C-alpha positions in Angstrom: 101.2 88.5 71.0 102.4 89.8 74.4 102.2 93.6 74.6 105.4 95.2 75.7 105.3 98.6 77.5 108.1 101.0 78.0 109.4 101.2 81.6 108.2 104.4 83.5 111.2 106.5 84.3 111.2 108.3 87.7 110.9 112.1 87.5 113.7 114.4 88.4 112.7 115.3 91.9 113.5 118.5 93.8 115.9 116.6 96.0 118.1 116.0 92.9 117.8 119.6 91.8 118.6 120.9 95.3 121.7 118.6 95.4 123.0 120.2 92.3 122.3 123.7 93.7 124.2 122.8 96.9 127.3 121.6 95.0 127.3 124.8 93.0 127.0 127.0 96.1 130.0 125.1 97.6 132.0 126.2 94.6 130.9 129.9 95.1 131.9 129.9 98.7 135.3 128.4 97.7 136.0 131.5 95.5 136.1 133.6 98.6 138.3 131.1 100.5 141.0 130.8 97.8 143.3 127.9 98.5 142.5 127.6 102.3 140.0 124.9 102.0 139.0 121.8 99.9 135.7 122.2 98.2 135.3 118.4 97.9 134.7 118.0 101.7 132.1 120.7 101.7 130.2 119.2 98.8 130.2 115.7 100.5 128.7 117.2 103.7 126.2 119.2 101.7 125.0 116.1 99.8 124.9 114.1 103.1 122.4 116.7 104.5 120.3 116.7 101.4 117.6 114.2 102.6 114.0 113.7 101.6 112.6 114.9 104.8 113.4 117.9 107.0 113.6 115.9 110.1 116.2 113.6 108.5 118.1 116.6 107.2 118.5 118.0 110.7 119.3 114.7 112.2 122.1 114.1 109.6 123.4 117.6 110.0 123.8 117.0 113.9 125.4 113.6 113.3 127.9 115.1 110.8 128.7 118.1 113.1 129.5 115.8 116.1 131.4 113.4 114.0 133.5 116.3 112.5 134.2 117.8 115.9 135.3 114.5 117.5 137.4 113.6 114.5 139.1 116.9 114.2 139.9 117.1 117.9 141.4 113.6 118.1 143.2 114.2 114.8 144.8 117.3 116.2 145.9 115.3 119.4 147.4 112.6 117.3 149.3 115.1 115.0 150.8 116.7 118.2 151.9 113.4 119.6 153.4 111.9 116.5 155.1 115.1 115.3 156.5 115.9 118.8 157.8 112.3 119.2 159.3 112.3 115.7 161.2 115.7 116.2 162.3 115.0 119.7 163.7 111.5 119.1 164.7 112.0 115.5 163.1 108.7 114.4 164.1 106.8 111.3 161.7 106.4 108.5 160.8 102.9 109.7 160.4 104.0 113.3 158.3 107.0 112.2 156.0 104.7 110.1 155.6 102.3 112.9 154.8 105.1 115.4 152.1 106.7 113.3 150.6 103.3 112.4 150.3 102.3 115.9 149.1 105.6 117.3 146.5 106.1 114.6 145.1 102.6 114.9 144.9 102.8 118.6 143.2 106.1 118.5 140.3 104.7 116.7 139.3 102.9 119.9 138.6 106.1 122.0 137.1 107.8 119.0 134.4 105.2 118.6 134.1 104.8 122.3 133.2 108.5 122.6 130.4 108.2 120.1 128.9 105.5 122.3 129.4 107.4 125.5 127.7 110.5 123.8 124.9 108.3 122.5 125.7 109.3 119.0 126.6 106.0 117.4 125.4 107.2 114.1 128.2 109.8 114.1 130.9 107.1 114.4 131.5 106.7 110.7 131.9 110.5 110.1 134.2 110.9 113.0 136.4 108.3 111.5 136.4 109.8 108.1 137.4 113.2 109.4 140.0 111.7 111.7 141.6 109.5 109.0 141.6 112.3 106.4 143.6 114.4 108.8 146.1 112.0 110.2 146.6 109.7 107.2 146.8 112.2 104.3 148.1 115.3 106.0 150.3 114.1 108.9 153.4 115.1 107.1 152.1 118.4 105.8 154.2 121.5 106.8 151.0 123.2 107.9 149.1 120.1 109.1 147.5 122.0 112.2 146.1 124.6 109.9 144.6 121.8 107.8 142.7 120.5 110.8 141.0 123.8 111.1 140.2 123.9 107.4 139.0 120.4 107.4 136.5 121.3 110.1 135.5 124.5 108.4 135.0 122.7 105.0 132.6 120.3 106.6 130.6 123.0 108.5 130.3 125.1 105.4 128.9 122.1 103.5 126.4 121.3 106.4 125.2 124.8 106.5 124.7 124.9 102.7 123.0 121.6 102.7 120.6 122.5 105.5 119.8 125.9 104.0 119.1 124.6 100.5 117.1 121.7 101.6 114.9 123.8 104.0 114.5 126.8 101.6 111.2 127.2 99.7 109.4 130.0 98.3 106.2 131.1 100.2 103.2 129.3 99.0 99.5 129.3 100.0 98.5 125.8 101.1 94.9 124.8 100.7 94.1 123.1 103.9 90.4 123.6 103.4 90.2 120.9 100.8 89.9 117.2 101.7 91.7 115.1 98.9 90.6 111.5 98.6 92.3 109.0 96.4 91.7 105.5 95.3 94.5 102.9 96.0 94.8 100.1 93.4 95.8 101.4 90.0 95.6 104.9 91.3 98.5 105.2 93.8 99.8 101.7 93.8 101.8 100.2 90.9 101.3 96.8 89.3 103.2 95.2 92.2 100.9 96.8 94.8 103.6 99.2 96.0 103.9 102.9 96.3 107.0 104.2 94.5 109.6 106.3 96.3 108.8 109.5 94.6 105.1 109.3 95.7 106.2 108.3 99.3 108.5 111.4 99.7 106.1 113.9 98.2 103.0 112.6 99.9 104.9 112.7 103.4 106.2 116.1 102.7 102.8 117.6 102.0 101.2 115.6 104.9 103.8 117.1 107.2 102.7 120.5 106.0 99.0 119.9 106.7 97.6 118.3 103.6 94.2 116.8 104.2 94.6 113.5 102.4 92.9 110.1 102.8 92.1 106.9 100.8 88.9 105.4 99.6 89.3 101.8 98.6 87.5 98.5 98.2 90.3 96.8 100.4 89.7 96.1 104.1 92.0 98.0 106.6 94.2 95.0 106.9 94.9 95.0 103.2 95.9 98.6 102.9 98.2 98.7 106.0 101.1 97.1 104.3 101.5 99.2 101.1 100.7 102.4 103.1 103.0 101.7 106.1 105.6 104.4 105.2 102.9 107.1 104.6 102.2 109.4 107.5 98.5 109.4 107.2 96.8 111.5 109.8 93.2 111.1 108.7 90.9 108.0 108.8 90.5 106.0 105.5 87.4 104.9 103.8 87.6 101.1 103.4 85.5 98.1 102.4 84.1 100.1 99.5 82.5 102.7 101.9 81.3 100.4 104.6 83.7 101.6 107.3 85.8 104.6 108.3 89.0 103.4 109.9 91.6 105.3 111.9 94.9 103.7 110.9 96.9 105.4 113.7 94.6 104.3 116.6 93.4 101.0 114.9 89.9 102.1 115.5 86.7 101.8 113.4 85.2 105.3 113.6 82.0 104.3 111.6 80.6 101.1 110.1 77.5 100.3 108.0 76.1 96.9 108.6 73.2 95.1 107.0 70.2 94.4 109.0 69.6 91.0 110.5 66.7 90.5 108.3 68.8 91.0 105.1 71.6 89.1 106.5 69.4 86.1 107.0 68.1 86.3 103.5 71.6 86.1 102.1 72.5 83.3 104.4 69.5 81.3 103.4 70.4 81.6 99.6 74.1 80.8 100.2 73.4 77.8 102.5 70.7 76.4 100.2 73.4 76.3 97.4 76.1 75.0 99.7 78.4 77.9 98.9 81.5 78.8 100.8 81.2 82.4 102.1 83.3 84.8 104.2 81.2 86.9 106.5 83.1 90.0 107.8 82.1 91.2 111.2 83.5 94.1 113.2 83.2 93.8 117.0 85.1 96.2 119.2 87.7 97.2 116.6 88.3 93.6 115.8 87.6 92.2 112.3 86.2 88.7 112.6 85.8 86.6 109.5 83.5 83.7 109.8 83.7 81.1 107.0 82.3 77.8 106.1 84.3 74.7 104.9 86.2 75.7 101.7 85.2 73.7 98.6 87.9 75.2 96.3 91.7 75.2 96.4 91.8 78.9 95.9 89.6 79.5 98.8 92.0 77.5 101.0 95.0 79.4 99.7 93.3 82.7 100.3 92.7 81.8 104.0 96.3 80.5 104.4 97.7 83.7 102.9 95.5 86.3 104.6 95.2 84.9 108.1 98.8 85.7 108.9 97.8 89.4 109.2 97.3 90.6 112.8 94.3 92.7 111.5 92.3 89.7 110.4 90.8 86.9 112.5 89.5 83.9 110.5 87.0 81.7 112.4 85.8 78.5 110.8 82.3 78.1 112.2 78.7 79.2 111.2 78.0 82.8 111.6 76.5 83.4 115.1 72.8 84.4 115.5 72.1 88.1 115.9 75.6 89.0 114.7 75.6 92.0 112.3 77.6 91.6 109.1 79.5 94.3 107.3 79.7 92.3 104.1 79.7 88.8 102.7 82.5 87.8 100.3 82.7 84.8 98.0 85.4 83.7 95.5 84.9 81.2 92.8 85.9 80.5 89.2 84.6 83.4 87.1 82.0 81.3 85.3 80.6 80.1 88.6 80.7 83.5 90.1 78.6 84.8 87.3 76.0 82.1 88.0 75.9 82.9 91.7 75.5 86.6 90.9 72.7 86.0 88.5 71.0 83.8 91.1 71.3 86.6 93.7 69.8 89.1 91.2 67.0 86.8 90.2 66.0 86.3 93.9 65.9 90.1 94.5 69.0 90.4 96.7 70.4 93.2 94.4 67.2 95.2 95.1 67.7 95.4 98.8 71.5 95.2 99.1 74.6 96.2 97.2 75.9 93.3 95.2 79.1 93.6 93.2 81.4 91.2 91.4 84.8 91.8 89.8 87.8 89.7 88.7 90.6 88.7 91.0 94.0 90.1 90.2 95.7 87.7 92.7 93.9 84.6 91.5 93.6 84.7 87.6 90.5 83.0 86.4 88.6 83.7 89.6 86.2 86.4 90.6 84.8 87.9 93.8 81.3 88.6 94.9 80.8 91.1 97.7 77.4 91.9 99.4 77.0 95.1 101.4 74.1 97.2 102.8 72.6 99.3 100.2 73.8 102.4 102.0 77.4 101.3 102.2 78.8 103.4 99.5 82.0 105.5 99.2 80.0 108.6 98.5 77.8 108.3 101.6 80.9 107.7 103.7 82.6 110.7 102.2 79.6 112.9 103.1 79.7 111.5 106.7 83.5 112.2 106.9 83.2 115.7 105.6 80.6 116.5 108.2 82.9 115.1 110.9 86.0 116.9 109.6 84.1 120.2 109.0 85.1 120.6 105.3 82.9 121.2 102.4 85.2 120.9 99.4 86.6 117.6 98.2 88.8 116.6 95.3 88.8 112.9 94.4 91.1 110.7 92.3 90.3 107.4 90.7 90.3 105.2 87.6 86.7 105.2 86.5 85.7 108.1 84.2 82.7 110.1 85.5 83.0 109.0 89.1 86.0 111.1 90.1 87.1 114.7 89.7 90.5 113.5 88.3 90.8 110.2 86.4 94.1 108.5 86.7 95.1 106.3 83.7 96.2 102.8 84.7 99.9 102.7 85.4 100.3 106.4 85.8 100.9 106.2 89.6 102.6 109.5 89.8 99.7 111.5 88.5 97.9 111.8 91.9 100.9 113.4 93.5 101.6 115.7 90.6 98.1 117.0 90.8 98.1 117.2 94.6 101.3 119.4 94.5 99.6 121.9 92.2 96.2 122.0 94.0 97.6 121.9 97.5 100.5 124.3 97.1 
């Protein structure tokens, strides 16, 4: 019977709470203004400025301010033109309707053109909203000019409240002396290999404040770039199960652990004698080359077709060149055959001189991987190397295997890492 699990609901984040506070503060300010303003406009502006990141908040506040100024000024000009013409020529109702329709419609052209000239195209929508709210709704008001000022003031009050609330935070000590290291699959990523929005926002917020955070994963750099593309990682990542240290910003391998040529040749001898298809991962000048032999399984062919599209992988169908150091060998076969190959490698002593691991594939059900590394290519060894390079002594690790990490993350609870990070960092 298929097991059904309840959907994981997103938490109520600080942005939601701050939005409610901003709306409430708009009501408070309105108490002191009486009937001179409309709180609705202030609240809209405050909510527009309530963004996930401080940089976006400031950008939106500037856009809204420019749009409001342009819309209010042109709205005032249109009010003067239409009302002066109507009173001077004593227009009929049809003439008055035609006049204001034409003038308002034509005025949209210079309004949008000005946002292009000022290189503030993003403010065009807000300038039109302010302009139309003035000239369409309040053109016939007795105190229509006074409304222009109030409409401008409503928006500016909302902008100030939105920016203030979003930027405000209580003083907190931030532990920048700690290096936080997290696994990726089943730790940060969900079942669809994606990072949810809550984790993205909170991780980026802490990274912007100086959080020392990195990843330790079985994946090669090419495989982690896509799911982490929206995360502003500043530190290198530990990839290939500890075989490399990779700078995702500069696309540079800072360290790599390769097997000796002697051990490489021992592995090749066994794989070739059994006519097995293998993928030899070689790093040359920050370029990952993957030499492979002719596929003898449909899944192997599919894997090559799917992965070679990445600009970070270079598949080469030819024998591994002599004297070329290998970071690791990878094989993929049906799980039953994989176990036979693994047992063969163990019986021939390869597991005594190299690190040999096998695990089931999530992408290809019924299949399993074998990966062969140098014995010293472990995550812990690379962490120790990274700590020396970074000059830190304290680390906090997150993963799914009990006993191997400081904090164990239950499978499916992808928010736990961020929750703990917020408590330990701030």
